[in-house]
C-alpha positions in Angstrom: 17.6 42.3 -16.5 21.0 40.8 -15.8 21.8 37.2 -14.9 21.7 37.9 -11.2 18.2 39.2 -11.1 16.4 37.7 -14.0 12.6 37.6 -14.4 12.4 33.9 -15.3 13.3 32.4 -11.9 16.5 30.8 -13.2 18.8 33.6 -11.9 21.6 32.9 -9.4 19.7 34.4 -6.5 16.6 32.3 -7.1 18.6 29.1 -7.5 20.5 29.9 -4.3 17.4 30.5 -2.3 15.8 27.2 -3.6 18.9 25.3 -2.7 19.0 26.9 0.8 15.3 26.0 1.3 15.8 22.4 0.2 18.8 22.0 2.6 16.9 23.6 5.5 13.9 21.3 5.0 16.1 18.3 4.7 18.0 19.1 7.9 14.8 20.1 9.7 13.1 16.8 8.8 16.1 14.8 9.9 16.1 16.5 13.3 12.4 16.0 13.8 12.8 12.3 12.9 15.7 11.9 15.4 13.6 13.6 18.2 10.6 11.4 17.5 12.8 8.3 17.5 14.4 9.3 20.8 11.1 10.0 22.4 9.5 6.7 21.3 12.7 4.7 22.2 12.1 5.6 25.8 8.6 4.1 25.7 9.4 1.2 23.4 10.5 -2.4 23.8 12.9 -4.5 21.8 10.6 -7.5 22.2 10.4 -9.5 18.9 7.8 -12.1 17.9 9.8 -14.7 16.0 7.2 -17.0 14.7 7.0 -19.0 11.5 3.8 -17.4 10.2 3.3 -20.1 7.5 3.4 -22.9 10.1 1.0 -21.1 12.5 -2.4 -20.6 11.0 -3.0 -17.4 12.9 -4.1 -14.1 11.4 -1.5 -11.4 11.9 -4.1 -8.7 11.8 -6.0 -10.4 14.7 -2.7 -10.6 16.7 -2.1 -6.9 16.3 -5.7 -6.0 17.2 -5.3 -8.2 20.4 -2.0 -6.4 21.3 -3.6 -3.0 20.8 -6.7 -3.9 22.8 -4.6 -5.0 25.8 -3.1 -1.5 26.1 -5.7 1.0 25.0 -3.5 4.0 26.1 -0.7 3.1 23.7 0.1 5.9 21.3 2.5 4.2 18.9 2.9 0.7 17.4 5.8 -0.1 15.1 5.3 -3.0 12.8 8.4 -4.2 10.9 9.2 -7.1 8.7 12.9 -8.1 8.4 13.9 -11.1 6.4 
């Protein structure tokens, strides 16, 4: 076989197809993430809980369970830690 259509999978055509697949998946994933972020941004809030967790002897897991119990129809909860 020649170098364009080799049997070992390292030919130009195989490499080109793998690269195209990788680029397609990357772009597809990026678009899905943007769509999900846009959909959840409509339902979300920018409310922050700015507490000093070391000073307050309160269990963070219990707080999240309480917040989730107050709204049983919620479909998404984002928990972030920014320092």
